N, C-alpha and C positions, 0 to 999 in steps of 0.2 A: 558601227562605232564600233575601236579600234576595242580586241582582245587587252584584258590589263596586260599579255606576255605583250605583246607586240609594241604598249607602251612603256612599259620599262625599257623594251629595244630602240624607243625613238628616244628618248631620254639618256637614254648614253649615248648615245649618235649625240646627241646637243652640247654634256659633259666634256665628246673628247674635240668635239669641236673650236666649244672654248679652253682648253688645255692648248691642241694647238695653235690657239689664236694665242695664247698666249707668250707660244712660244714662234712663231715666229717675231715679236711685238724683244723679246730677246735674241730671239735669232741675227732682229736688223741690229738693234742695239751693238750684239755683238762684235761682230761683218763687222759696220760701222764702224769701233775703232779702232779692226786688227791694224797690221804695218807694213810693206814689203819685209823690212828685212827680219824682220824677229817671226816671219812666218810662210813667207815667202809669195809672191804675189804669181800663180793659178794658185797655190792655198785655197788667197781668198778669192779668183774666176771661179771655185773648186763650193765656196763654201756659201759662196752667192748666189750660184746656181740650185746647189740642194734645192735653194730659197725658194728662189722660185716657181722650183719644183711641188715642194710644201707646203706654200703659199693658192697654184693651179689645184691639188688637191683641198685645201680650204673650199677654196667658193667652188667647188664643184660640192659638199660638202652641205655648205651652207643651205647653195642652190634646196639641194634636195630636200634640206630637212626647212625651206621657206617653204614650197610646197605644199611639205602633209603635217604642219604645222603649221595650229593658228594664235588668237589671241594676242594676252605680251609675249610666247615663245616666240611663233613668229612673228613678229615686232625687239627683243632679243637678237636671233640670228642676222633681221634685218642694220643692225648701226650696227654689230657683229662688224658684217660683212658689209658697209657703208665702213665703219671707219677702216680696214684692210685695205679694200677701198685709195683709203685718203695714201695712206702709206705706202704703196706701192708707185701707185704714182709721184710718188714726192719724194723715193728714192727715182725714181727715173729719169726724174726729170733734175737732181742735181748730181744723175752718172750724164749726163743730156750736155748740163749749160758746163760740167767739167769734165 
């Protein structure tokens, strides 16, 4: 069994994972609403690249947490990862089609 200090460490990573997921959602909505005239088309590309990198970090953190946590917390991470995957695939599909 994990020591209490280690349990606090994993709980902290879980909170970080959930906050990063919320930031990813907010960042996607923000970047979606940007126009080239006001921000610059290159700047929008940089924003989406940063979002993709943060999404990759979020995915890796979720995989680590799913391997280490158990019970309801593991299910919460799994649901958050499915939502992230759906968001990323939806944005990629829209980008390919337009």
